[in-house]
N, C-alpha and C positions, 0 to 999 in steps of 0.2 A: 695258537700262540700269536703273537704279533711281535711288531717292533717299532719302539719309541726312537725317534731321530733327533737330532738338533739341526735339521734342515732350515733354512732360514728364508727360503722362497722358491720361485721358479722363474726362469727366463722367459717362458711363455706366456701368452696373454690369458689364459684360461687354465683352468687346475679340474679335474674331473673328481667326483668323489662316489664311491660305490661301484668301481669297475665300470665296464663299458657301457652298462645301461643307466649309469647313476646321473645326478645333476652336475651341473657345470658352473663352477665360480670364475667370473669372468672380469677382466680388466676394461672398463670403456671410458678413456679419457679421464682416469682418476675416480671412475664410479664403479662400485662394485655391482655386478649384475648375478643374478642367481637364474640360470638358464636351464632348459631341458637337456638331455642328452645329445639331442642332434643340433642345439643351437639355434633352433628353429622358432623359440618362443619362449617367453618367461617361465621360470616355475614357481610352485607354491612355497611358501616359507611359514613354518610353524615354530611359534615361540611362546613362552608362558607368559611374557611380558616384553614390549617393545618401548624401549627409551628412546625418544628422540631429542636430540639435544638442539635442534633448530627450532625455528617458530612457524613452520610451513609443513603440511602432510598434503599431497597432491594425490588425488585419485584419478584415474583414467589419464595417467601422466604421458602414455605415448598417444594421445588422441591425435586425430587429425585435423583438427580444430577446423572442420567444416561440418555442414548439415546438422545433425544432432549430436556430432562426436566430438566433445569438447572437455577439456581439463574442468576438474572440480577440485577447489584449493580449499581446505581448513586451515585458519590462520590464527595465531594468539595476537590478542591485540598489542600494537606497538607501545602504548602508554596507558596509563589508569589501573594498573594492578597494584595493590597494596599487599599482596600475600598469595601464596599458593594456593590453589582452586581445584577442586573435583567437582566434576559433572557427571552425575549418574542418569543415563537414559530412562526413558520410561521402560516398563516390565512387558508391554504388550503393544499392538498397532494403534490402540485407540478407537474411537468412534469417529465415524465422518462427520465434518464439520466443527469438531472439537479442536481447540487450541492448546498448545505445550505452554503450561504454566510451572513456576517454581516456587517451591517451599521456602526460599530464601537460604536454603543451606546447600544449593546446589543439586537437590533431587528433584528431576523433573517428572512431570505424569500430565495427563491430558484432564480438560475441564472444559464445560459446555461454555458456548460463547453466549452472552445476551443477546436477544433479539432487538435490533433498532427498529423494527417495523412500526412500534409504537412511540417511538422518541418523538420529541418535540424538533420539527425542521424548519428552516427558514429559507427562501428563496428570495433573492435581491436582483433587482435588474434596475439599469440606471435611466433616467429622463434627462433628454437636454432640451433647450429652447427650440433647437431644429428638429426633434424626434418627427418620424412619420407616425400617423395614428391610422390603424390602431397598433399599440406596441405590444407584442405578443410576451407573455411572463412565463408561464409554465403550465402543465397539466397536473392535475390532482389525481392522486390514486383511488380507486372505487371507493374504499371506506374512510376517505381523509375528511377530516372538519377543519375549515378555515376559522381560526379563532381570533386571529387580532392581523390587521391590515395597518402598515405605518408609511407614511411619507415623511421623508427627511429632506427639508431644504437644504443644500451644501452652498449653493450661490441663489441669492434672491432672482426671481423673474421680474422683469419689467413688462409692460403692455398689459394685456388684460387675459391673461392664459387660463386655462380649466382643465380639469383632470377627473377625471372617476374610473375605478378599477370594478370588473366585473367580467361577463362572457359575451359573445355575441347574442344578441336579440335581448340583453339585460346588463346594458355596460356599468349600471351603478350597483349591482347586485352586493358587491360587498363594501364600496364606499363611493359615495356620491360627490357629484362636483361642490356642492353645498359643503363638504367635511373639510375641504381643502383650501388653502389659501397660497399659491405658488409665489405670491409677490411678499411674502413674509421674508422675515429676516433669516439669514444663514444659522443654522442650529435649530429652527424651529421645527417641531416633531407635531404632526398629527397623525391619531391613532382612532381607531374603529375597531370595536368587538361585534362582528357582525351577527353571531348568537345564532347561525341556520345550522341545520342537519347536513350529515354527509349527503352529497348531492351525485355520487359516483364520479365517473372521471369526466372532469371541465377542463377546457382550455382557458386559462384566466388571460384577459387583455387589460390595457391600460388606454381609454380612449383620451386623446389629449387633442385640445385646440390651443395652438399660439397665440392667438389673440395679438398678434404682431410684435411678439416679444422677440428681442434680439438679444437676450443674455438670460442666463439661469441654468440652474442645475438640479437635481434631486435625484433621491434614490427612493425605489419602494419596496418595502420589504413585508412579504405575507407569511405569516405564522401559521403552519399546519400541523397536522398529526392525524396517525388513525388510532381512536380510543381503544382501549382494551374493556 
Protein backbone atom coordinates (compact mmCIF):
# COMPACT_ATOMS: atom_id res chain seq x y z
CA UNK A 1 0.00 0.00 0.00
CA UNK A 2 1.08 3.54 -0.52
CA UNK A 3 0.14 7.07 0.47
CA UNK A 4 -1.11 9.89 -1.74
CA UNK A 5 -0.33 13.31 -0.21
CA UNK A 6 -1.10 16.92 -0.95
CA UNK A 7 2.61 17.78 -0.75
CA UNK A 8 3.24 21.04 -2.65
CA UNK A 9 6.98 20.70 -3.04
CA UNK A 10 10.31 20.50 -1.25
CA UNK A 11 12.59 23.15 0.13
CA UNK A 12 15.58 21.15 -1.05
CA UNK A 13 17.17 21.67 -4.47
CA UNK A 14 16.78 17.97 -5.35
CA UNK A 15 14.15 15.25 -5.00
CA UNK A 16 14.98 11.55 -5.30
CA UNK A 17 12.61 8.98 -6.81
CA UNK A 18 12.99 5.27 -6.21
CA UNK A 19 14.78 5.21 -2.89
CA UNK A 20 18.50 5.56 -2.28
CA UNK A 21 19.38 4.11 -5.71
CA UNK A 22 16.82 6.12 -7.64
CA UNK A 23 17.14 9.07 -9.98
CA UNK A 24 17.38 12.63 -8.76
CA UNK A 25 15.15 15.47 -9.94
CA UNK A 26 17.19 18.60 -9.46
CA UNK A 27 16.70 22.34 -9.82
CA UNK A 28 19.52 24.28 -11.49
CA UNK A 29 18.75 27.97 -11.88
CA UNK A 30 15.17 27.21 -12.93
CA UNK A 31 16.11 24.23 -15.12
CA UNK A 32 14.92 20.74 -14.28
CA UNK A 33 17.76 18.22 -14.36
CA UNK A 34 17.34 14.45 -14.23
CA UNK A 35 20.50 13.13 -12.57
CA UNK A 36 21.82 9.76 -11.50
CA UNK A 37 21.59 8.74 -7.88
CA UNK A 38 25.02 10.13 -7.03
CA UNK A 39 24.36 13.43 -8.84
CA UNK A 40 27.51 12.85 -10.89
CA UNK A 41 25.98 12.66 -14.37
CA UNK A 42 22.73 13.15 -16.24
CA UNK A 43 20.34 10.20 -16.22
CA UNK A 44 18.31 8.77 -19.11
CA UNK A 45 14.69 9.79 -19.65
CA UNK A 46 12.17 7.56 -21.44
CA UNK A 47 8.85 8.86 -22.74
CA UNK A 48 6.37 7.85 -25.40
CA UNK A 49 6.30 11.36 -26.85
CA UNK A 50 8.25 14.52 -26.05
CA UNK A 51 6.57 17.84 -26.77
CA UNK A 52 8.94 20.82 -26.90
CA UNK A 53 7.17 24.17 -26.68
CA UNK A 54 10.26 26.12 -27.72
CA UNK A 55 11.91 26.30 -31.14
CA UNK A 56 15.25 24.66 -30.35
CA UNK A 57 16.59 21.22 -29.42
CA UNK A 58 20.23 21.06 -28.29
CA UNK A 59 22.25 17.87 -28.63
CA UNK A 60 25.43 17.62 -26.54
CA UNK A 61 24.23 20.59 -24.52
CA UNK A 62 27.10 20.27 -22.02
CA UNK A 63 29.75 20.43 -24.74
CA UNK A 64 33.19 21.76 -23.88
CA UNK A 65 33.08 23.99 -26.98
CA UNK A 66 36.61 22.90 -27.90
CA UNK A 67 38.24 20.31 -30.10
CA UNK A 68 35.52 18.06 -31.52
CA UNK A 69 33.17 18.63 -28.58
CA UNK A 70 30.48 21.14 -29.66
CA UNK A 71 26.73 21.55 -29.34
CA UNK A 72 24.50 20.47 -32.23
CA UNK A 73 21.31 22.53 -32.45
CA UNK A 74 18.11 21.63 -34.30
CA UNK A 75 15.94 24.67 -34.81
CA UNK A 76 12.53 25.49 -36.26
CA UNK A 77 12.60 28.23 -38.94
CA UNK A 78 11.78 31.65 -37.51
CA UNK A 79 9.66 32.57 -40.55
CA UNK A 80 8.10 31.05 -43.65
CA UNK A 81 5.98 28.25 -42.16
CA UNK A 82 2.38 28.17 -43.36
CA UNK A 83 1.20 25.18 -41.33
CA UNK A 84 2.23 22.31 -39.10
CA UNK A 85 4.86 20.01 -40.58
CA UNK A 86 5.78 16.39 -39.97
CA UNK A 87 9.15 15.11 -41.21
CA UNK A 88 9.51 11.32 -41.38
CA UNK A 89 13.14 10.23 -41.42
CA UNK A 90 14.44 7.49 -43.78
CA UNK A 91 13.88 3.89 -42.64
CA UNK A 92 17.52 2.85 -43.11
CA UNK A 93 21.08 4.18 -43.31
CA UNK A 94 21.03 4.51 -47.08
CA UNK A 95 23.84 3.96 -49.57
CA UNK A 96 27.18 5.79 -49.58
CA UNK A 97 27.05 8.78 -51.93
CA UNK A 98 23.24 8.96 -52.00
CA UNK A 99 21.37 12.14 -51.04
CA UNK A 100 18.30 12.73 -48.88
CA UNK A 101 15.24 13.58 -50.98
CA UNK A 102 11.62 14.31 -50.11
CA UNK A 103 8.37 13.17 -51.66
CA UNK A 104 6.87 16.60 -51.02
CA UNK A 105 4.79 15.29 -48.14
CA UNK A 106 7.54 15.26 -45.51
CA UNK A 107 8.78 11.71 -46.09
CA UNK A 108 12.55 11.62 -46.49
CA UNK A 109 14.41 8.85 -48.23
CA UNK A 110 17.68 8.32 -50.09
CA UNK A 111 18.22 8.59 -53.84
CA UNK A 112 21.18 8.35 -56.17
CA UNK A 113 22.78 11.65 -57.13
CA UNK A 114 23.41 12.07 -60.84
CA UNK A 115 27.05 12.18 -61.85
CA UNK A 116 28.43 15.48 -63.09
CA UNK A 117 31.43 13.82 -64.74
CA UNK A 118 29.92 14.08 -68.22
CA UNK A 119 28.22 17.47 -67.78
CA UNK A 120 29.21 20.47 -69.86
CA UNK A 121 31.77 22.68 -68.11
CA UNK A 122 33.01 26.18 -68.86
CA UNK A 123 36.34 27.61 -67.74
CA UNK A 124 36.72 31.39 -67.87
CA UNK A 125 39.93 33.42 -67.72
CA UNK A 126 40.31 37.20 -67.93
CA UNK A 127 42.74 38.86 -70.33
CA UNK A 128 43.87 42.50 -70.07
CA UNK A 129 46.10 44.62 -72.29
CA UNK A 130 49.03 44.21 -69.89
CA UNK A 131 48.66 40.45 -69.28
CA UNK A 132 51.91 38.48 -69.35
CA UNK A 133 52.23 35.66 -71.86
CA UNK A 134 51.68 32.77 -71.80
CA UNK A 135 48.50 33.03 -69.72
CA UNK A 136 47.61 29.76 -67.96
CA UNK A 137 43.98 28.75 -68.43
CA UNK A 138 43.24 25.29 -66.94
CA UNK A 139 44.02 21.60 -67.39
CA UNK A 140 41.62 19.19 -69.06
CA UNK A 141 40.78 15.75 -67.71
CA UNK A 142 42.06 12.59 -69.36
CA UNK A 143 38.86 12.07 -71.40
CA UNK A 144 37.74 15.68 -71.84
CA UNK A 145 36.89 17.10 -75.25
CA UNK A 146 37.17 20.84 -75.91
CA UNK A 147 34.14 21.54 -78.07
CA UNK A 148 33.99 25.35 -78.11
CA UNK A 149 36.29 28.29 -77.40
CA UNK A 150 35.01 31.87 -77.08
CA UNK A 151 36.78 35.19 -76.74
CA UNK A 152 34.47 37.96 -75.55
CA UNK A 153 35.63 41.56 -75.92
CA UNK A 154 34.69 43.59 -72.86
CA UNK A 155 36.78 46.66 -73.72
CA UNK A 156 38.21 47.12 -77.18
CA UNK A 157 42.01 46.87 -77.35
CA UNK A 158 44.07 49.51 -79.07
CA UNK A 159 47.39 48.92 -80.81
CA UNK A 160 47.93 45.67 -82.70
CA UNK A 161 47.48 42.85 -80.14
CA UNK A 162 47.17 39.15 -80.97
CA UNK A 163 45.88 36.11 -79.11
CA UNK A 164 45.81 32.37 -79.66
CA UNK A 165 44.58 29.46 -77.52
CA UNK A 166 46.34 26.12 -77.30
CA UNK A 167 49.04 24.29 -75.42
CA UNK A 168 52.81 24.55 -75.14
CA UNK A 169 54.29 23.48 -78.46
CA UNK A 170 50.97 24.01 -80.27
CA UNK A 171 49.85 27.47 -79.23
CA UNK A 172 47.03 27.70 -81.81
CA UNK A 173 45.64 24.20 -81.31
CA UNK A 174 42.21 25.34 -80.17
CA UNK A 175 41.98 28.89 -81.54
CA UNK A 176 44.40 30.72 -83.79
CA UNK A 177 45.32 34.40 -83.86
CA UNK A 178 43.50 34.82 -87.18
CA UNK A 179 40.22 33.78 -85.48
CA UNK A 180 40.32 36.76 -83.09
CA UNK A 181 40.38 40.54 -83.45
CA UNK A 182 40.98 42.04 -80.02
CA UNK A 183 40.43 45.55 -81.42
CA UNK A 184 36.78 44.75 -82.18
CA UNK A 185 34.04 46.63 -80.35
CA UNK A 186 33.03 45.70 -76.82
CA UNK A 187 30.45 42.92 -76.84
CA UNK A 188 31.94 41.17 -79.87
CA UNK A 189 32.24 37.40 -79.46
CA UNK A 190 34.64 35.20 -81.44
CA UNK A 191 33.74 31.49 -81.39
CA UNK A 192 35.60 28.43 -82.66
CA UNK A 193 34.58 24.75 -82.55
CA UNK A 194 37.89 22.85 -82.67
CA UNK A 195 36.36 19.46 -83.47
CA UNK A 196 39.31 17.59 -81.96
CA UNK A 197 39.20 14.27 -80.07
CA UNK A 198 40.12 13.90 -76.40
CA UNK A 199 43.86 14.36 -76.00
CA UNK A 200 44.41 13.35 -72.40
CA UNK A 201 45.45 15.80 -69.72
CA UNK A 202 46.48 19.11 -71.31
CA UNK A 203 47.44 22.42 -69.73
CA UNK A 204 45.74 25.02 -71.91
CA UNK A 205 47.41 28.40 -72.35
CA UNK A 206 46.64 31.68 -74.08
CA UNK A 207 49.55 33.16 -76.02
CA UNK A 208 49.22 36.93 -76.10
CA UNK A 209 51.22 39.70 -77.72
CA UNK A 210 50.30 43.23 -76.60
CA UNK A 211 51.31 44.92 -79.86
CA UNK A 212 51.70 48.24 -77.97
CA UNK A 213 48.15 48.01 -76.57
CA UNK A 214 47.52 50.34 -73.64
CA UNK A 215 43.82 49.52 -73.17
CA UNK A 216 41.55 46.55 -73.55
CA UNK A 217 39.98 43.65 -71.67
CA UNK A 218 38.49 40.34 -72.73
CA UNK A 219 37.35 36.98 -71.39
CA UNK A 220 38.40 33.57 -72.67
CA UNK A 221 35.73 30.87 -72.24
CA UNK A 222 36.56 27.24 -72.94
CA UNK A 223 33.64 24.80 -73.13
CA UNK A 224 34.60 21.17 -72.43
CA UNK A 225 33.14 17.88 -71.21
CA UNK A 226 33.73 14.15 -70.94
CA UNK A 227 31.48 12.46 -73.50
CA UNK A 228 29.61 9.31 -72.52
